[in-house]
All heavy atoms as TSV, in Angstrom:
chain	resi	resn	atom	element	x	y	z
A	1	MET	N	N	-71.295	44.669	-63.325
A	1	MET	CA	C	-72.008	45.924	-63.189
A	1	MET	C	C	-71.434	46.920	-64.219
A	1	MET	O	O	-70.266	47.114	-64.280
A	1	MET	CB	C	-71.836	46.450	-61.824
A	1	MET	CG	C	-72.993	47.146	-61.285
A	1	MET	SD	S	-72.816	47.371	-59.493
A	1	MET	CE	C	-73.190	49.046	-59.462
A	2	ASN	N	N	-72.305	47.532	-65.003
A	2	ASN	CA	C	-71.854	48.459	-66.019
A	2	ASN	C	C	-71.702	49.849	-65.407
A	2	ASN	O	O	-72.685	50.392	-64.835
A	2	ASN	CB	C	-72.851	48.467	-67.171
A	2	ASN	CG	C	-72.415	49.301	-68.346
A	2	ASN	OD1	O	-71.306	49.802	-68.316
A	2	ASN	ND2	N	-73.234	49.435	-69.313
A	3	ARG	N	N	-70.566	50.440	-65.533
A	3	ARG	CA	C	-70.325	51.783	-64.979
A	3	ARG	C	C	-70.050	52.804	-66.046
A	3	ARG	O	O	-69.314	53.744	-65.843
A	3	ARG	CB	C	-69.160	51.726	-63.980
A	3	ARG	CG	C	-69.493	50.908	-62.798
A	3	ARG	CD	C	-68.585	51.153	-61.679
A	3	ARG	NE	N	-68.856	50.339	-60.581
A	3	ARG	CZ	C	-69.368	50.786	-59.445
A	3	ARG	NH1	N	-69.614	52.028	-59.301
A	3	ARG	NH2	N	-69.647	49.946	-58.458
A	4	ASP	N	N	-70.611	52.588	-67.261
A	4	ASP	CA	C	-70.389	53.516	-68.338
A	4	ASP	C	C	-71.451	54.611	-68.296
A	4	ASP	O	O	-72.592	54.339	-68.659
A	4	ASP	CB	C	-70.471	52.735	-69.686
A	4	ASP	CG	C	-70.210	53.662	-70.873
A	4	ASP	OD1	O	-69.591	54.699	-70.687
A	4	ASP	OD2	O	-70.623	53.242	-71.952
A	5	TYR	N	N	-71.100	55.759	-67.777
A	5	TYR	CA	C	-72.058	56.845	-67.686
A	5	TYR	C	C	-71.747	57.810	-68.855
A	5	TYR	O	O	-70.879	58.628	-68.823
A	5	TYR	CB	C	-71.892	57.618	-66.383
A	5	TYR	CG	C	-72.048	56.731	-65.143
A	5	TYR	CD1	C	-71.067	56.707	-64.185
A	5	TYR	CD2	C	-73.128	55.918	-65.008
A	5	TYR	CE1	C	-71.211	55.900	-63.072
A	5	TYR	CE2	C	-73.301	55.133	-63.899
A	5	TYR	CZ	C	-72.317	55.131	-62.960
A	5	TYR	OH	O	-72.462	54.348	-61.849
A	6	SER	N	N	-72.588	57.716	-69.898
A	6	SER	CA	C	-72.313	58.583	-71.100
A	6	SER	C	C	-73.392	59.570	-71.335
A	6	SER	O	O	-73.332	60.340	-72.302
A	6	SER	CB	C	-72.108	57.673	-72.317
A	6	SER	OG	O	-73.285	56.874	-72.496
A	7	ALA	N	N	-74.439	59.653	-70.506
A	7	ALA	CA	C	-75.558	60.622	-70.697
A	7	ALA	C	C	-75.256	61.898	-69.941
A	7	ALA	O	O	-74.266	62.022	-69.212
A	7	ALA	CB	C	-76.871	59.960	-70.217
A	8	ALA	N	N	-76.128	62.858	-70.087
A	8	ALA	CA	C	-76.026	64.176	-69.407
A	8	ALA	C	C	-76.184	63.925	-67.916
A	8	ALA	O	O	-76.797	63.009	-67.497
A	8	ALA	CB	C	-77.064	65.143	-69.927
A	9	PRO	N	N	-75.633	64.864	-67.082
A	9	PRO	CA	C	-75.782	64.695	-65.611
A	9	PRO	C	C	-77.232	64.727	-65.182
A	9	PRO	O	O	-77.870	65.785	-65.202
A	9	PRO	CB	C	-75.000	65.874	-65.030
A	9	PRO	CG	C	-74.143	66.394	-66.121
A	9	PRO	CD	C	-74.779	65.954	-67.414
A	10	SER	N	N	-77.783	63.612	-64.836
A	10	SER	CA	C	-79.155	63.495	-64.403
A	10	SER	C	C	-79.273	62.273	-63.554
A	10	SER	O	O	-78.549	61.299	-63.701
A	10	SER	CB	C	-80.051	63.357	-65.690
A	10	SER	OG	O	-81.366	63.005	-65.279
A	11	THR	N	N	-80.230	62.305	-62.600
A	11	THR	CA	C	-80.440	61.136	-61.778
A	11	THR	C	C	-81.793	60.469	-62.041
A	11	THR	O	O	-82.190	59.582	-61.359
A	11	THR	CB	C	-80.361	61.502	-60.279
A	11	THR	OG1	O	-81.387	62.470	-60.056
A	11	THR	CG2	C	-78.995	62.037	-59.917
A	12	ALA	N	N	-82.487	60.888	-63.061
A	12	ALA	CA	C	-83.768	60.325	-63.426
A	12	ALA	C	C	-83.634	58.889	-63.810
A	12	ALA	O	O	-82.932	58.560	-64.778
A	12	ALA	CB	C	-84.440	61.142	-64.512
A	13	GLY	N	N	-84.275	58.008	-63.063
A	13	GLY	CA	C	-84.249	56.561	-63.420
A	13	GLY	C	C	-82.963	55.815	-63.089
A	13	GLY	O	O	-82.768	54.750	-63.527
A	14	THR	N	N	-82.065	56.410	-62.371
A	14	THR	CA	C	-80.782	55.747	-62.100
A	14	THR	C	C	-80.652	55.396	-60.614
A	14	THR	O	O	-79.571	55.047	-60.167
A	14	THR	CB	C	-79.603	56.670	-62.488
A	14	THR	OG1	O	-79.673	57.846	-61.755
A	14	THR	CG2	C	-79.612	56.907	-63.975
A	15	GLY	N	N	-81.759	55.537	-59.848
A	15	GLY	CA	C	-81.667	55.106	-58.450
A	15	GLY	C	C	-80.819	56.018	-57.567
A	15	GLY	O	O	-80.228	55.622	-56.630
A	16	GLY	N	N	-80.758	57.335	-57.937
A	16	GLY	CA	C	-80.025	58.275	-57.122
A	16	GLY	C	C	-78.582	58.323	-57.552
A	16	GLY	O	O	-77.771	59.113	-56.997
A	17	ARG	N	N	-78.139	57.487	-58.454
A	17	ARG	CA	C	-76.764	57.474	-58.902
A	17	ARG	C	C	-76.555	58.517	-60.046
A	17	ARG	O	O	-77.237	58.444	-61.061
A	17	ARG	CB	C	-76.446	56.074	-59.462
A	17	ARG	CG	C	-75.018	55.740	-59.562
A	17	ARG	CD	C	-74.800	54.315	-59.954
A	17	ARG	NE	N	-75.431	54.021	-61.223
A	17	ARG	CZ	C	-76.366	53.051	-61.411
A	17	ARG	NH1	N	-76.722	52.319	-60.415
A	17	ARG	NH2	N	-76.885	52.818	-62.578
A	18	PRO	N	N	-75.715	59.524	-59.902
A	18	PRO	CA	C	-75.511	60.473	-60.895
A	18	PRO	C	C	-74.798	59.911	-62.103
A	18	PRO	O	O	-74.134	58.885	-62.045
A	18	PRO	CB	C	-74.622	61.531	-60.225
A	18	PRO	CG	C	-73.903	60.767	-59.226
A	18	PRO	CD	C	-74.800	59.698	-58.733
A	19	GLN	N	N	-74.938	60.571	-63.257
A	19	GLN	CA	C	-74.312	60.119	-64.463
A	19	GLN	C	C	-73.309	61.195	-64.912
A	19	GLN	O	O	-73.380	62.340	-64.559
A	19	GLN	CB	C	-75.349	59.935	-65.564
A	19	GLN	CG	C	-76.338	58.866	-65.279
A	19	GLN	CD	C	-77.367	58.700	-66.404
A	19	GLN	OE1	O	-77.333	59.444	-67.402
A	19	GLN	NE2	N	-78.248	57.784	-66.235
A	20	ALA	N	N	-72.357	60.795	-65.745
A	20	ALA	CA	C	-71.431	61.656	-66.441
A	20	ALA	C	C	-70.704	62.704	-65.618
A	20	ALA	O	O	-71.036	63.843	-65.644
A	20	ALA	CB	C	-72.080	62.308	-67.608
A	21	GLY	N	N	-69.774	62.281	-64.806
A	21	GLY	CA	C	-68.790	63.145	-64.269
A	21	GLY	C	C	-69.136	64.143	-63.205
A	21	GLY	O	O	-68.293	64.888	-62.811
A	22	SER	N	N	-70.361	64.198	-62.689
A	22	SER	CA	C	-70.626	65.164	-61.593
A	22	SER	C	C	-69.934	64.710	-60.346
A	22	SER	O	O	-69.590	65.576	-59.535
A	22	SER	CB	C	-72.128	65.330	-61.405
A	22	SER	OG	O	-72.716	64.171	-60.868
A	23	GLY	N	N	-69.790	63.408	-60.175
A	23	GLY	CA	C	-69.069	62.901	-59.007
A	23	GLY	C	C	-69.837	62.890	-57.686
A	23	GLY	O	O	-69.363	62.454	-56.673
A	24	ALA	N	N	-71.057	63.402	-57.655
A	24	ALA	CA	C	-71.825	63.506	-56.441
A	24	ALA	C	C	-72.732	62.263	-56.276
A	24	ALA	O	O	-73.278	61.742	-57.249
A	24	ALA	CB	C	-72.674	64.763	-56.452
A	25	MET	N	N	-72.903	61.824	-55.051
A	25	MET	CA	C	-73.860	60.796	-54.733
A	25	MET	C	C	-74.996	61.512	-53.996
A	25	MET	O	O	-74.726	62.425	-53.217
A	25	MET	CB	C	-73.263	59.682	-53.820
A	25	MET	CG	C	-72.255	58.821	-54.508
A	25	MET	SD	S	-72.936	57.791	-55.791
A	25	MET	CE	C	-74.055	56.758	-54.867
A	26	PHE	N	N	-76.226	61.061	-54.162
A	26	PHE	CA	C	-77.343	61.742	-53.565
A	26	PHE	C	C	-77.894	60.896	-52.372
A	26	PHE	O	O	-78.026	59.673	-52.488
A	26	PHE	CB	C	-78.422	61.990	-54.579
A	26	PHE	CG	C	-78.002	63.045	-55.601
A	26	PHE	CD1	C	-77.461	62.669	-56.757
A	26	PHE	CD2	C	-78.141	64.352	-55.288
A	26	PHE	CE1	C	-77.013	63.619	-57.682
A	26	PHE	CE2	C	-77.699	65.334	-56.183
A	26	PHE	CZ	C	-77.169	64.978	-57.370
A	27	TYR	N	N	-78.138	61.590	-51.299
A	27	TYR	CA	C	-78.640	60.985	-50.097
A	27	TYR	C	C	-79.872	61.762	-49.577
A	27	TYR	O	O	-80.040	62.891	-50.006
A	27	TYR	CB	C	-77.569	61.001	-48.996
A	27	TYR	CG	C	-76.340	60.250	-49.378
A	27	TYR	CD1	C	-75.254	60.848	-50.045
A	27	TYR	CD2	C	-76.208	58.883	-49.004
A	27	TYR	CE1	C	-74.154	60.128	-50.407
A	27	TYR	CE2	C	-75.045	58.189	-49.346
A	27	TYR	CZ	C	-74.061	58.778	-50.004
A	27	TYR	OH	O	-72.943	58.068	-50.345
A	28	LEU	N	N	-80.631	61.160	-48.658
A	28	LEU	CA	C	-81.771	61.833	-48.069
A	28	LEU	C	C	-81.460	62.149	-46.607
A	28	LEU	O	O	-80.974	61.306	-45.897
A	28	LEU	CB	C	-82.984	60.920	-48.143
A	28	LEU	CG	C	-83.528	60.625	-49.529
A	28	LEU	CD1	C	-84.665	59.616	-49.415
A	28	LEU	CD2	C	-84.027	61.904	-50.186
A	29	CYS	N	N	-81.731	63.365	-46.210
A	29	CYS	CA	C	-81.490	63.787	-44.847
A	29	CYS	C	C	-82.535	63.136	-43.897
A	29	CYS	O	O	-83.710	63.096	-44.230
A	29	CYS	CB	C	-81.604	65.323	-44.728
A	29	CYS	SG	S	-81.398	65.913	-43.029
A	30	ALA	N	N	-82.107	62.575	-42.810
A	30	ALA	CA	C	-82.974	61.947	-41.842
A	30	ALA	C	C	-83.861	62.971	-41.087
A	30	ALA	O	O	-84.955	62.627	-40.635
A	30	ALA	CB	C	-82.219	61.134	-40.882
A	31	GLU	N	N	-83.383	64.172	-40.963
A	31	GLU	CA	C	-84.105	65.210	-40.198
A	31	GLU	C	C	-85.188	65.924	-41.046
A	31	GLU	O	O	-86.322	65.977	-40.715
A	31	GLU	CB	C	-83.121	66.204	-39.618
A	31	GLU	CG	C	-83.746	67.241	-38.717
A	31	GLU	CD	C	-84.171	66.676	-37.398
A	31	GLU	OE1	O	-83.713	65.615	-36.988
A	31	GLU	OE2	O	-84.994	67.318	-36.719
A	32	CYS	N	N	-84.740	66.550	-42.163
A	32	CYS	CA	C	-85.659	67.366	-42.962
A	32	CYS	C	C	-86.140	66.705	-44.275
A	32	CYS	O	O	-87.024	67.229	-44.914
A	32	CYS	CB	C	-85.019	68.702	-43.242
A	32	CYS	SG	S	-83.599	68.619	-44.364
A	33	GLY	N	N	-85.512	65.588	-44.654
A	33	GLY	CA	C	-85.935	64.844	-45.873
A	33	GLY	C	C	-85.432	65.491	-47.163
A	33	GLY	O	O	-85.856	65.105	-48.263
A	34	ALA	N	N	-84.525	66.401	-47.083
A	34	ALA	CA	C	-83.949	67.052	-48.293
A	34	ALA	C	C	-83.037	66.092	-49.033
A	34	ALA	O	O	-82.404	65.263	-48.465
A	34	ALA	CB	C	-83.184	68.295	-47.920
A	35	LYS	N	N	-83.008	66.252	-50.372
A	35	LYS	CA	C	-82.090	65.456	-51.197
A	35	LYS	C	C	-80.782	66.207	-51.258
A	35	LYS	O	O	-80.690	67.336	-51.658
A	35	LYS	CB	C	-82.693	65.349	-52.584
A	35	LYS	CG	C	-81.908	64.408	-53.493
A	35	LYS	CD	C	-82.665	64.257	-54.833
A	35	LYS	CE	C	-81.900	63.355	-55.742
A	35	LYS	NZ	N	-82.560	63.253	-57.067
A	36	VAL	N	N	-79.689	65.526	-50.773
A	36	VAL	CA	C	-78.406	66.173	-50.632
A	36	VAL	C	C	-77.363	65.467	-51.537
A	36	VAL	O	O	-77.209	64.304	-51.443
A	36	VAL	CB	C	-77.874	66.078	-49.157
A	36	VAL	CG1	C	-76.605	66.755	-48.957
A	36	VAL	CG2	C	-78.931	66.654	-48.220
A	37	GLY	N	N	-76.696	66.239	-52.324
A	37	GLY	CA	C	-75.583	65.734	-53.181
A	37	GLY	C	C	-74.272	65.897	-52.499
A	37	GLY	O	O	-73.945	67.029	-52.023
A	38	ILE	N	N	-73.511	64.854	-52.307
A	38	ILE	CA	C	-72.259	64.902	-51.630
A	38	ILE	C	C	-71.168	64.332	-52.517
A	38	ILE	O	O	-71.261	63.288	-53.063
A	38	ILE	CB	C	-72.285	64.094	-50.307
A	38	ILE	CG1	C	-73.327	64.702	-49.376
A	38	ILE	CG2	C	-70.922	63.986	-49.647
A	38	ILE	CD1	C	-73.349	64.134	-48.015
A	39	ASN	N	N	-70.071	65.136	-52.682
A	39	ASN	CA	C	-68.920	64.730	-53.443
A	39	ASN	C	C	-67.962	63.984	-52.578
A	39	ASN	O	O	-67.998	64.040	-51.350
A	39	ASN	CB	C	-68.248	65.977	-54.040
A	39	ASN	CG	C	-69.071	66.665	-55.070
A	39	ASN	OD1	O	-69.681	66.023	-55.893
A	39	ASN	ND2	N	-69.147	67.976	-54.960
A	40	LYS	N	N	-67.029	63.267	-53.224
A	40	LYS	CA	C	-65.995	62.503	-52.484
A	40	LYS	C	C	-65.140	63.415	-51.683
A	40	LYS	O	O	-64.696	64.483	-52.131
A	40	LYS	CB	C	-65.166	61.763	-53.505
A	40	LYS	CG	C	-64.165	60.800	-52.869
A	40	LYS	CD	C	-63.456	60.014	-53.887
A	40	LYS	CE	C	-62.509	59.043	-53.263
A	40	LYS	NZ	N	-61.829	58.202	-54.264
A	41	GLY	N	N	-64.932	63.083	-50.407
A	41	GLY	CA	C	-64.133	63.914	-49.523
A	41	GLY	C	C	-64.866	65.042	-48.825
A	41	GLY	O	O	-64.316	65.741	-47.934
A	42	GLU	N	N	-66.140	65.248	-49.206
A	42	GLU	CA	C	-66.916	66.341	-48.590
A	42	GLU	C	C	-67.486	65.851	-47.246
A	42	GLU	O	O	-67.723	64.658	-47.018
A	42	GLU	CB	C	-68.021	66.690	-49.549
A	42	GLU	CG	C	-68.773	67.942	-49.219
A	42	GLU	CD	C	-69.757	68.334	-50.305
A	42	GLU	OE1	O	-69.740	67.748	-51.355
A	42	GLU	OE2	O	-70.596	69.207	-49.999
A	43	HIS	N	N	-67.764	66.756	-46.298
A	43	HIS	CA	C	-68.276	66.419	-45.005
A	43	HIS	C	C	-69.702	65.899	-45.174
A	43	HIS	O	O	-70.491	66.391	-45.967
A	43	HIS	CB	C	-68.293	67.613	-44.080
A	43	HIS	CG	C	-66.907	68.068	-43.702
A	43	HIS	ND1	N	-66.104	67.348	-42.867
A	43	HIS	CD2	C	-66.218	69.154	-44.080
A	43	HIS	CE1	C	-64.952	67.974	-42.746
A	43	HIS	NE2	N	-64.967	69.058	-43.455
A	44	ILE	N	N	-70.060	64.869	-44.333
A	44	ILE	CA	C	-71.364	64.279	-44.329
A	44	ILE	C	C	-72.275	65.187	-43.515
A	44	ILE	O	O	-72.309	65.078	-42.263
A	44	ILE	CB	C	-71.329	62.852	-43.748
A	44	ILE	CG1	C	-70.270	62.000	-44.423
A	44	ILE	CG2	C	-72.705	62.196	-43.851
A	44	ILE	CD1	C	-70.457	61.770	-45.890
A	45	ARG	N	N	-72.990	66.052	-44.174
A	45	ARG	CA	C	-73.861	67.009	-43.473
A	45	ARG	C	C	-74.923	67.547	-44.441
A	45	ARG	O	O	-74.597	67.810	-45.606
A	45	ARG	CB	C	-73.024	68.161	-42.932
A	45	ARG	CG	C	-73.842	69.154	-42.072
A	45	ARG	CD	C	-72.899	70.161	-41.432
A	45	ARG	NE	N	-72.113	69.513	-40.365
A	45	ARG	CZ	C	-72.372	69.597	-39.078
A	45	ARG	NH1	N	-73.420	70.277	-38.693
A	45	ARG	NH2	N	-71.573	69.042	-38.202
A	46	CYS	N	N	-76.164	67.635	-43.949
A	46	CYS	CA	C	-77.221	68.206	-44.775
A	46	CYS	C	C	-76.965	69.678	-45.032
A	46	CYS	O	O	-76.631	70.430	-44.111
A	46	CYS	CB	C	-78.573	68.036	-44.081
A	46	CYS	SG	S	-79.966	68.742	-44.955
A	47	LYS	N	N	-77.124	70.103	-46.268
A	47	LYS	CA	C	-76.911	71.504	-46.609
A	47	LYS	C	C	-78.085	72.409	-46.228
A	47	LYS	O	O	-77.951	73.630	-46.148
A	47	LYS	CB	C	-76.609	71.632	-48.106
A	47	LYS	CG	C	-75.296	70.958	-48.450
A	47	LYS	CD	C	-75.049	71.034	-49.972
A	47	LYS	CE	C	-73.709	70.495	-50.259
A	47	LYS	NZ	N	-73.606	69.116	-50.475
A	48	GLU	N	N	-79.229	71.783	-45.912
A	48	GLU	CA	C	-80.419	72.559	-45.531
A	48	GLU	C	C	-80.464	72.794	-44.024
A	48	GLU	O	O	-80.659	73.889	-43.560
A	48	GLU	CB	C	-81.676	71.818	-45.966
A	48	GLU	CG	C	-81.798	71.576	-47.451
A	48	GLU	CD	C	-81.931	72.842	-48.218
A	48	GLU	OE1	O	-82.670	73.761	-47.757
A	48	GLU	OE2	O	-81.379	72.932	-49.349
A	49	CYS	N	N	-80.348	71.712	-43.219
A	49	CYS	CA	C	-80.520	71.854	-41.749
A	49	CYS	C	C	-79.277	71.559	-40.932
A	49	CYS	O	O	-79.272	71.800	-39.739
A	49	CYS	CB	C	-81.672	70.934	-41.311
A	49	CYS	SG	S	-81.280	69.173	-41.469
A	50	GLY	N	N	-78.213	71.012	-41.579
A	50	GLY	CA	C	-76.993	70.725	-40.830
A	50	GLY	C	C	-76.952	69.398	-40.143
A	50	GLY	O	O	-75.960	69.070	-39.501
A	51	HIS	N	N	-78.015	68.591	-40.242
A	51	HIS	CA	C	-78.105	67.263	-39.638
A	51	HIS	C	C	-77.052	66.381	-40.257
A	51	HIS	O	O	-76.715	66.482	-41.436
A	51	HIS	CB	C	-79.489	66.739	-39.799
A	51	HIS	CG	C	-79.811	65.564	-38.856
A	51	HIS	ND1	N	-79.999	65.781	-37.523
A	51	HIS	CD2	C	-80.039	64.274	-39.104
A	51	HIS	CE1	C	-80.280	64.596	-36.969
A	51	HIS	NE2	N	-80.313	63.699	-37.954
A	52	ARG	N	N	-76.485	65.418	-39.506
A	52	ARG	CA	C	-75.398	64.589	-39.973
A	52	ARG	C	C	-75.769	63.129	-40.239
A	52	ARG	O	O	-74.915	62.267	-40.431
A	52	ARG	CB	C	-74.237	64.640	-39.028
A	52	ARG	CG	C	-73.556	65.998	-39.006
A	52	ARG	CD	C	-72.341	66.028	-38.183
A	52	ARG	NE	N	-72.714	65.854	-36.753
A	52	ARG	CZ	C	-71.809	65.812	-35.783
A	52	ARG	NH1	N	-70.525	65.884	-36.072
A	52	ARG	NH2	N	-72.200	65.662	-34.570
A	53	VAL	N	N	-77.060	62.790	-40.233
A	53	VAL	CA	C	-77.544	61.462	-40.538
A	53	VAL	C	C	-78.194	61.518	-41.900
A	53	VAL	O	O	-79.208	62.155	-42.107
A	53	VAL	CB	C	-78.525	60.936	-39.487
A	53	VAL	CG1	C	-79.062	59.558	-39.888
A	53	VAL	CG2	C	-77.888	60.933	-38.132
A	54	LEU	N	N	-77.575	60.830	-42.866
A	54	LEU	CA	C	-78.109	60.777	-44.279
A	54	LEU	C	C	-78.280	59.366	-44.639
A	54	LEU	O	O	-77.506	58.462	-44.324
A	54	LEU	CB	C	-77.087	61.468	-45.214
A	54	LEU	CG	C	-76.757	62.937	-44.876
A	54	LEU	CD1	C	-75.692	63.419	-45.896
A	54	LEU	CD2	C	-78.003	63.833	-44.968
A	55	TYR	N	N	-79.369	59.099	-45.401
A	55	TYR	CA	C	-79.683	57.785	-45.877
A	55	TYR	C	C	-79.420	57.674	-47.350
A	55	TYR	O	O	-79.800	58.580	-48.112
A	55	TYR	CB	C	-81.149	57.414	-45.606
A	55	TYR	CG	C	-81.532	57.369	-44.167
A	55	TYR	CD1	C	-82.422	58.303	-43.670
A	55	TYR	CD2	C	-81.023	56.407	-43.328
A	55	TYR	CE1	C	-82.776	58.234	-42.289
A	55	TYR	CE2	C	-81.329	56.341	-42.006
A	55	TYR	CZ	C	-82.251	57.272	-41.507
A	55	TYR	OH	O	-82.596	57.210	-40.181
A	56	LYS	N	N	-78.764	56.596	-47.785
A	56	LYS	CA	C	-78.548	56.355	-49.196
A	56	LYS	C	C	-79.845	55.987	-49.835
A	56	LYS	O	O	-80.641	55.192	-49.275
A	56	LYS	CB	C	-77.538	55.264	-49.388
A	56	LYS	CG	C	-77.003	55.145	-50.781
A	56	LYS	CD	C	-75.808	54.202	-50.820
A	56	LYS	CE	C	-75.181	54.258	-52.175
A	56	LYS	NZ	N	-73.984	53.392	-52.195
A	57	GLN	N	N	-80.150	56.513	-51.015
A	57	GLN	CA	C	-81.420	56.223	-51.701
A	57	GLN	C	C	-81.433	54.755	-52.211
A	57	GLN	O	O	-80.403	54.246	-52.650
A	57	GLN	CB	C	-81.658	57.171	-52.847
A	57	GLN	CG	C	-81.871	58.568	-52.412
A	57	GLN	CD	C	-82.219	59.442	-53.560
A	57	GLN	OE1	O	-81.744	59.235	-54.689
A	57	GLN	NE2	N	-82.988	60.473	-53.322
A	58	ARG	N	N	-82.565	54.176	-52.125
A	58	ARG	CA	C	-82.761	52.820	-52.651
A	58	ARG	C	C	-82.753	52.818	-54.169
A	58	ARG	O	O	-83.226	53.723	-54.814
A	58	ARG	CB	C	-84.123	52.291	-52.143
A	58	ARG	CG	C	-84.374	50.878	-52.556
A	58	ARG	CD	C	-85.640	50.370	-51.966
A	58	ARG	NE	N	-85.361	49.986	-50.590
A	58	ARG	CZ	C	-86.102	49.123	-49.899
A	58	ARG	NH1	N	-87.134	48.588	-50.400
A	58	ARG	NH2	N	-85.757	48.829	-48.671
A	59	THR	N	N	-82.160	51.776	-54.729
A	59	THR	CA	C	-82.057	51.652	-56.159
A	59	THR	C	C	-83.433	51.337	-56.798
A	59	THR	O	O	-84.287	50.764	-56.152
A	59	THR	CB	C	-81.066	50.565	-56.573
A	59	THR	OG1	O	-80.969	50.532	-58.004
A	59	THR	CG2	C	-81.490	49.208	-56.066
A	60	LYS	N	N	-83.611	51.829	-58.019
A	60	LYS	CA	C	-84.902	51.579	-58.754
A	60	LYS	C	C	-84.914	50.221	-59.461
A	60	LYS	O	O	-85.952	49.680	-59.775
A	60	LYS	CB	C	-85.124	52.682	-59.756
A	60	LYS	CG	C	-85.165	54.059	-59.193
A	60	LYS	CD	C	-86.554	54.372	-58.543
A	60	LYS	CE	C	-86.699	55.811	-58.250
A	60	LYS	NZ	N	-86.295	56.232	-56.927
A	61	ARG	N	N	-83.711	49.728	-59.738
A	61	ARG	CA	C	-83.641	48.432	-60.462
A	61	ARG	C	C	-83.888	47.232	-59.518
A	61	ARG	O	O	-83.686	47.316	-58.336
A	61	ARG	CB	C	-82.320	48.276	-61.142
A	61	ARG	CG	C	-81.172	48.088	-60.228
A	61	ARG	CD	C	-79.845	48.014	-61.031
A	61	ARG	NE	N	-78.785	48.153	-60.101
A	61	ARG	CZ	C	-77.765	47.337	-60.041
A	61	ARG	NH1	N	-77.641	46.360	-60.898
A	61	ARG	NH2	N	-76.822	47.512	-59.129
A	62	MET	N	N	-84.391	46.196	-60.113
A	62	MET	CA	C	-84.701	45.003	-59.308
A	62	MET	C	C	-83.484	44.271	-58.865
A	62	MET	O	O	-82.614	44.004	-59.677
A	62	MET	CB	C	-85.616	44.082	-60.132
A	62	MET	CG	C	-86.156	42.950	-59.383
A	62	MET	SD	S	-87.340	42.048	-60.354
A	62	MET	CE	C	-86.848	40.418	-60.006
A	63	VAL	N	N	-83.401	43.942	-57.583
A	63	VAL	CA	C	-82.305	43.192	-57.042
A	63	VAL	C	C	-82.868	41.894	-56.530
A	63	VAL	O	O	-83.805	41.853	-55.768
A	63	VAL	CB	C	-81.593	43.954	-55.901
A	63	VAL	CG1	C	-80.521	43.152	-55.311
A	63	VAL	CG2	C	-81.149	45.299	-56.355
A	64	GLN	N	N	-82.318	40.779	-57.042
A	64	GLN	CA	C	-82.835	39.472	-56.675
A	64	GLN	C	C	-81.727	38.590	-56.176
A	64	GLN	O	O	-80.662	38.547	-56.775
A	64	GLN	CB	C	-83.504	38.816	-57.913
A	64	GLN	CG	C	-84.197	37.541	-57.643
A	64	GLN	CD	C	-84.913	37.027	-58.892
A	64	GLN	OE1	O	-84.816	37.573	-59.937
A	64	GLN	NE2	N	-85.650	35.952	-58.685
A	65	PHE	N	N	-81.998	37.921	-55.061
A	65	PHE	CA	C	-80.999	37.008	-54.479
A	65	PHE	C	C	-81.486	35.600	-54.549
A	65	PHE	O	O	-82.672	35.326	-54.448
A	65	PHE	CB	C	-80.714	37.385	-52.995
A	65	PHE	CG	C	-80.150	38.738	-52.851
A	65	PHE	CD1	C	-80.953	39.826	-52.489
A	65	PHE	CD2	C	-78.810	38.956	-53.028
A	65	PHE	CE1	C	-80.433	41.108	-52.365
A	65	PHE	CE2	C	-78.283	40.225	-52.869
A	65	PHE	CZ	C	-79.109	41.272	-52.525
A	66	GLU	N	N	-80.548	34.647	-54.705
A	66	GLU	CA	C	-80.913	33.235	-54.724
A	66	GLU	C	C	-80.754	32.667	-53.321
A	66	GLU	O	O	-79.719	32.726	-52.756
A	66	GLU	CB	C	-80.016	32.490	-55.723
A	66	GLU	CG	C	-80.423	31.037	-55.929
A	66	GLU	CD	C	-79.551	30.386	-56.962
A	66	GLU	OE1	O	-79.118	31.022	-57.932
A	66	GLU	OE2	O	-79.296	29.187	-56.716
A	67	ALA	N	N	-81.836	32.115	-52.811
A	67	ALA	CA	C	-81.817	31.523	-51.456
A	67	ALA	C	C	-81.765	29.990	-51.577
A	67	ALA	O	O	-82.314	29.428	-52.506
A	67	ALA	CB	C	-83.047	31.945	-50.666
A	68	ARG	N	N	-81.125	29.393	-50.592
A	68	ARG	CA	C	-81.062	27.927	-50.623
A	68	ARG	C	C	-81.940	27.356	-49.564
A	68	ARG	O	O	-82.194	27.885	-48.566
A	68	ARG	CB	C	-79.639	27.439	-50.361
A	68	ARG	CG	C	-78.733	27.807	-51.430
A	68	ARG	CD	C	-77.452	26.983	-51.332
A	68	ARG	NE	N	-76.410	27.785	-50.737
A	68	ARG	CZ	C	-75.263	27.313	-50.370
A	68	ARG	NH1	N	-75.019	26.021	-50.493
A	68	ARG	NH2	N	-74.326	28.025	-49.842
């Protein structure tokens, strides 16, 4: 997996994964549906409604598994 983030801080086309040093991961609030950026060590809580259930966004790239 390539973890070289050399572009400007943007999440366009990266499956919710931030680029270049912002350090935040983006999640969706289960209650209000807001996109919430959370840094490492920060409390898991929606900044809009205060709800504590957040879903990690699904990746945009294709993931394929080999079945036997």
